[in-house]
SETORTOR-762601 format. One record per residue (C-alpha): x, y, z. Coordinates in steps of 0.5 Angstrom, whole numbers, padded with zeros to 4 digits, always signed. Each point is the difference from the previous one (the first is absolute). Example, Ala and Ser with C-alpha at 12.3 -4.5 7.8 and 13.67 -1.06 7.14 Angstrom:
BEGIN
+0025-0009+0016;+0002+0007-0002;
! end
This chain:
BEGIN
-0029+0014+0158;-0006+0003-0002;+0001+0004-0006;-0002-0002+0001;-0002+0005+0003;+0007+0001+0003;+0004-0002-0006;-0004+0002-0004;-0002+0004+0001;+0006-0001+0000;+0006+0003-0005;+0006+0003+0001;+0004+0006-0001;+0001+0008+0001;-0005+0005-0002;+0000+0007+0000;-0001+0007-0004;+0004-0003-0006;-0006-0006+0000;-0005+0006-0001;+0004+0003-0005;+0001-0006-0004;-0008-0002+0001;-0003+0007-0002;+0005-0001-0006;-0003-0007-0002;+0003-0007+0001;+0006-0004-0002;-0002-0005-0005;+0001-0007+0003;+0006-0005-0001;+0004-0005+0004;+0005+0004+0003;+0007-0002+0002;+0000+0006+0005;-0004-0005+0005;+0004-0006-0001;+0006-0003+0003;+0004+0001-0007;+0003-0007+0000;+0002-0001-0007;+0002-0007-0004;+0006-0002-0004;-0002+0005-0005;-0003+0005+0004;-0006+0000-0002;-0007-0003+0002;-0002-0007-0003;-0007-0003-0002;-0003-0006+0003;+0000-0004+0006;-0005-0001+0006;+0002+0004+0006;-0003-0004+0007;-0001+0005+0005;-0002-0002+0007;-0005+0005+0004;-0003+0001+0007;-0007-0003+0001;-0005-0003+0004;-0005-0005-0003;-0005+0003+0005;+0001+0008-0003;+0000-0002-0007;-0004+0005-0004;+0000+0001-0008;-0004+0006+0000;+0004+0006-0003;-0004+0005+0004;+0000-0003+0006;+0005+0000+0006;+0006-0005-0002;+0003-0003+0006;+0004-0005-0003;+0007+0002-0003;-0002-0005-0005;-0007+0002-0002;+0003+0007-0001;+0006-0002-0005;-0005-0004-0004;-0005+0006+0000;+0005+0005-0002;+0003-0004-0006;-0007-0002-0003;-0003+0008+0001;+0003+0007-0002;-0002+0006+0005;+0000+0006-0004;+0007+0003+0003;+0005-0003+0003;+0007+0002+0005;+0006+0002-0004;+0007+0001+0003;+0002+0006-0004;-0007+0003+0000;-0005-0002+0006;-0006-0001-0004;+0001-0004-0008;-0005-0002-0004;-0003-0007-0001;-0007-0001-0003;-0001+0008-0001;+0006+0004-0003;-0002+0006+0002;-0003+0004+0005;-0002+0008+0000;-0004+0004+0006;-0005+0006+0000;+0003+0006+0002;-0004-0001+0007;+0004-0007+0000;-0007-0003+0001;-0002-0003-0006;+0006-0005-0004;+0000-0003-0006;+0003-0007-0002;+0002-0002-0007;+0000-0007-0001;+0006-0004-0003;-0001+0000-0008;-0001-0008-0002;-0001-0002+0007;-0004-0007+0000;-0002-0005+0005;+0002-0007+0000;-0006-0002-0005;+0003+0005-0005;-0006+0005+0001;+0002+0007+0001;+0000+0004+0006;-0005+0006+0000;-0001+0005+0005;-0007-0003+0002;+0004-0006+0002;+0005+0004+0005;-0007+0004+0002;-0003-0006+0002;+0006-0003+0004;+0001+0006+0004;-0007+0001+0002;+0000-0007+0002;+0006+0001+0004;-0002+0007+0003;-0007-0005+0002;+0005-0005+0004;+0001+0001+0007;+0007+0001-0002;-0001+0005-0005;-0002+0006+0004;+0008+0001+0002;+0002-0002-0007;-0003+0006-0004;-0002+0005+0006;-0004+0006-0001;-0003-0003-0007;-0007-0003+0000;-0002-0006-0005;-0004+0005-0003;+0005+0005-0002;+0005-0005-0004;-0002+0000-0007;+0002-0001-0007;+0001+0005-0006;+0001-0004-0006;+0003-0007+0000;+0007+0002+0002;-0001+0005+0006;-0002-0001+0006;-0003+0006+0005;+0001+0000+0007;-0003+0006+0004;+0002+0001+0008;-0004+0004+0005;+0006+0004+0001;+0006+0002-0003;+0005-0006+0000;+0007+0001-0003;+0002-0007+0002;-0006-0004-0004;+0004-0003-0005;+0005-0003+0005;-0007-0003+0003;-0001-0004-0006;+0006-0004+0001;-0003-0004+0005;-0006-0005-0001;-0003+0003-0006;+0001-0007-0004;-0005+0000-0006;-0005-0005-0002;-0005-0001-0006;-0006+0005+0001;-0006-0005+0003;+0005-0005+0003;-0005-0004+0004;+0003-0002+0007;+0000-0007+0000;+0005+0001-0006;+0005+0005+0003;+0005-0006+0001;+0001-0001-0007;-0002+0006-0003;+0005+0002-0006;+0005+0005+0002;+0004+0005-0004;+0007-0001+0004;+0006-0003-0003;-0001-0007+0002;-0007-0004+0000;-0002-0005+0004;+0000-0007-0002;-0002-0004+0006;-0001+0001+0007;-0001-0005+0006;+0000+0001+0007;+0005+0007+0000;+0004-0003-0005;+0000+0002-0007;+0004+0000-0007;-0001+0006-0005;+0002+0000-0007;+0003+0007-0003;-0005+0005-0003;+0004+0001-0007;-0005+0006-0002;+0001+0003+0007;-0001+0008-0002;+0007+0002+0005;+0005-0004-0004;+0004-0006-0001;+0000-0006+0006;+0006-0004+0000;-0003-0006+0004;-0004-0006-0003;-0004-0001+0006;+0000+0001+0008;-0001-0005+0005;-0003+0003+0007;+0000-0005+0006;-0003+0002+0006;+0005-0002+0006;-0003+0001+0007;+0006+0002+0004;+0007+0004-0003;+0004-0006+0003;-0003-0005-0005;+0000+0005-0006;+0007+0001+0002;+0002-0008+0000;-0004-0001-0006;+0005+0006-0004;+0006-0004+0003;-0003-0006-0002;-0001+0002-0007;-0007-0001+0000;-0001+0008-0002;+0004+0005-0003;-0002+0006+0005;-0003+0001+0007;-0004+0006+0000;+0000+0005+0006;+0004-0006+0004;+0001+0005+0006;+0007+0002+0004;+0001-0007+0003;+0000-0004-0006;+0004+0005-0003;+0005+0000+0006;+0000-0008-0001;+0002+0000-0007;+0004+0006+0000;+0007-0004-0001;-0003-0004-0005;+0004+0002-0007;-0006-0004-0004;-0005+0004+0003;-0002+0007-0002;-0002+0005+0006;-0004+0006-0004;-0002+0006+0006;-0005+0005-0002;+0001+0005+0006;-0006+0003+0003;-0005-0005-0002;-0004-0001+0006;-0003+0003+0006;-0001-0004+0006;-0003+0006+0005;-0004-0001+0007;-0007+0004+0000;-0002+0003+0006;-0008+0001-0001;+0000+0008+0002;-0008+0000+0000;-0003+0002+0007;-0001-0007+0005;+0006-0002-0003;+0007+0000+0006;+0004+0003-0006;-0005+0006-0002;+0004+0005+0004;+0006+0002-0004;+0005+0001+0006;-0002-0008+0000;+0002-0002-0007;+0007+0005+0000;+0002-0004+0006;-0001-0007-0003;+0004+0002-0006;+0006+0003+0005;+0000-0007+0003;+0002-0003-0006;+0007-0003-0002;+0000+0001-0007;+0007-0002-0002;-0001-0006+0004;-0007-0002-0004;+0004+0001-0006;+0006-0004+0002;-0004-0006+0003;-0007+0000-0004;+0003+0002-0007;+0007-0003+0001;+0002+0006-0002;-0004+0000-0007;-0003+0007+0001;+0000+0007+0002;-0002+0004+0007;-0006+0004-0001;-0003+0006+0003;-0007-0001+0001;-0002+0003-0007;-0003-0005-0006;+0003+0001-0006;+0007+0000+0000;+0002-0001-0007;-0003+0006-0001;+0004+0006-0003;-0004+0005+0004;+0001-0004+0006;+0003+0005+0006;+0006-0003+0002;+0002+0006+0004;-0005-0001+0005;+0004-0003+0006;+0000-0007+0000;-0004-0003+0007;+0005-0004+0004;-0001-0004+0006;-0001+0004+0007;-0003-0004+0005;+0000+0006+0006;-0004+0004-0005;-0005-0005-0001;-0001-0002+0007;-0001+0008+0001;-0005+0000-0006;-0004-0006+0003;+0000+0003+0007;-0003+0007-0003;-0005-0004-0004;-0002-0005+0006;+0001-0006-0004;-0002-0006+0004;+0007-0004+0001;-0003-0005+0004;-0004-0003-0006;+0002-0005-0005;-0001+0002-0007;-0001-0004-0006;+0004+0001-0006;-0003-0004-0006;+0004-0003-0006;+0000-0005-0005;+0005-0004-0004;-0002+0002-0006;+0007+0002-0002;+0007-0002+0003;+0002+0005+0005;-0007+0002+0003;-0001-0004+0006;+0007+0001+0002;+0000+0007-0001;-0006+0000+0005;+0003-0004+0005;+0007+0004+0000;-0004+0006+0001;-0004-0003+0006;+0007-0001+0003;+0002+0007-0001;-0006+0003+0002;+0001-0004+0007;+0006+0005+0002;-0005+0006-0001;-0005-0004+0005;-0005-0001-0006;-0002-0007+0001;-0002-0004-0007;-0002-0007-0002;+0000-0001-0007;-0006-0004-0003;+0001-0004-0006;-0006+0000-0005;-0001-0004-0007;-0001+0005-0006;-0007-0001+0000;-0002+0002+0007;+0005+0005+0000;-0004+0004-0006;-0007-0002+0003;+0001+0002+0008;+0006+0005+0000;+0003+0003-0006;-0004+0007+0000;-0003-0001+0006;+0005-0002+0005;+0004+0004+0005;+0007-0002-0001;+0002-0005-0005;+0006-0001-0005;-0001+0001-0008;+0004+0000-0006;+0000+0003-0007;+0004-0003-0006;-0001+0007-0003;+0004+0006+0001;-0003+0005-0004;+0000+0007+0003;-0001+0004+0005;-0007+0002-0003;-0002-0007-0002;+0000-0002+0007;-0003+0007+0003;-0006-0002-0005;-0001-0007+0001;+0001-0001+0007;+0001+0007+0005;-0005+0005-0003;-0006+0001+0004;-0004-0003-0005;+0005-0006-0003;-0003-0006-0002;+0005-0004+0004;+0001+0005+0006;+0004-0005+0004;+0001+0004+0006;-0007+0003+0000;+0004+0007-0001;-0003+0007-0001;+0004+0006+0001;-0003+0006-0004;+0007+0003-0001;+0003-0006-0004;-0007-0001-0004;+0002+0007-0002;+0007-0001-0002;-0003-0006-0004;-0004+0004-0004;+0005+0005-0001;+0005-0004-0002;-0004-0003-0006;-0004+0006-0001;+0005+0004-0003;+0006+0000-0006;+0004+0005+0003;+0007-0002+0002;+0001+0003+0006;-0007+0000+0003;-0001-0008-0001;+0007-0001+0003;-0001+0004+0006;-0007-0004+0001;+0003-0006-0001;+0005+0001+0006;-0005+0002+0004;-0004-0005-0001;+0006-0005+0002;+0001+0004+0006;-0007-0001+0003;+0001-0007-0002;+0006-0001+0004;-0002+0004+0006;-0007-0003+0001;-0002-0006-0005;-0002-0007+0003;+0006-0003-0004;+0006-0002+0003;+0004-0002-0006;+0007-0002+0003;+0003-0003-0007;+0000-0001-0007;+0001-0007-0003;+0003-0002-0006;-0003-0004-0005;+0004-0006-0001;+0000-0005-0006;+0004-0006-0001;+0002-0003-0007;+0004-0005-0004;+0006+0003-0003;-0004-0001-0007;-0005+0005+0002;+0001+0007-0003;-0004+0007+0000;-0004-0001+0007;-0003+0006+0002;+0003+0005+0005;-0006+0004+0001;-0005-0001+0007;-0007-0001+0000;-0003-0001-0007;+0006+0001-0004;+0003-0007+0003;-0005-0004-0003;+0001+0003-0007;+0004-0006-0003;-0001+0002-0008;+0008+0001+0000;+0002-0006+0003;+0004-0005-0004;+0004-0006+0002;+0007-0002-0003;+0000-0007-0001;
! end
């Protein structure tokens, strides 16, 4: 998936008032945390140093990118980049946002100015020290890319500055209590003034450094001087696979040690094998159907959107599309958020009400509506096909049209009336609101504009008061549930398959799942 606009942009975990309070008090020091690992131990219960982890990741040759600040459409690219380059902050298990390249952060009283302190002793792979100027240059470069506006919403490039050698200052156009969380995603740091032509091989600051790369495959070596602490593995070899089945077969054949994000089908087919670990990461991936809400779209009327949401048999979608490796969702993005509104009644299938709403909205049932999808991830095209079957029971004729990834992002994403999508991050309610739903969101996938939603969003991120914040977040989710262009029928588990000798695999979704510094081998 794209952090990738979605992956990325993609990182997981819950968020809430606790995040704000912790962030305002300063960040945590970076350290490999067993809380984000599978907890398996060796004969003596302690991690062992050494060995090469062979990991498979999904990707397509046509979608390869080497730019840390670009849209990474391949799992393999994202994995490599996230191991070589550090972001300022990262997802945590106990604390939603923890330090990575930054070890502390503090906001001004008005929540507009944030100061990030860099890790002491942090260096690039070539041994040169990381300075605030490097971070400023990198964040400005990110902010000026097509993907960057959604990574750092409300922050102009000119308002990213250095204060001395180890403090980076970010000034938002509006109060933003969630800014530390947003720096977990794609804020990869390169050396100042790195030419674009050299970005692919530029030294990073991460736990592994690039040894060689060819056609989506890479070998990475341990960075013994990583500021974050001890790294167990000697090396990681990343192999790109174009299908989950091919990747699972390679694991079963002993060619790789881990099949990353293998999907539910691979998990089901290998679940009975005692020589394969199935690592499940709940609430890992959202696979919504997007309905364009702008005027001129057949889904512009909110009654039509509600009707479409009512035709879905969500339990059947999770059972058939995800093979049961997932949970039913309620049309609200950010289900792992500690502030997620579980008290909003679960929307259930109601064909009678759906038909009534379609009639009231004068929805044209004589037409056939194209639902555009891709095969970028396992289950996406299958979800479109099953939805089309279910919609026919309400009289809605849907034709599923598959597009290649490049064509989809060129012609359909952010433009189409009706399409499937996926986000490999489950950050927070606010993350999705800022990236995809407020009126001026750079990735407003449904073309949605709702003044009440915008007001609730501004209130939620602009206050540190616990009760006022909780009320605004709940109101935001209620509006999203009632009127947005998202039909979120379920959340897919993230699934890694691994040999029994692999220990310490991350348990977090999103960006957290590619933090492999704590992984070790018992052989």
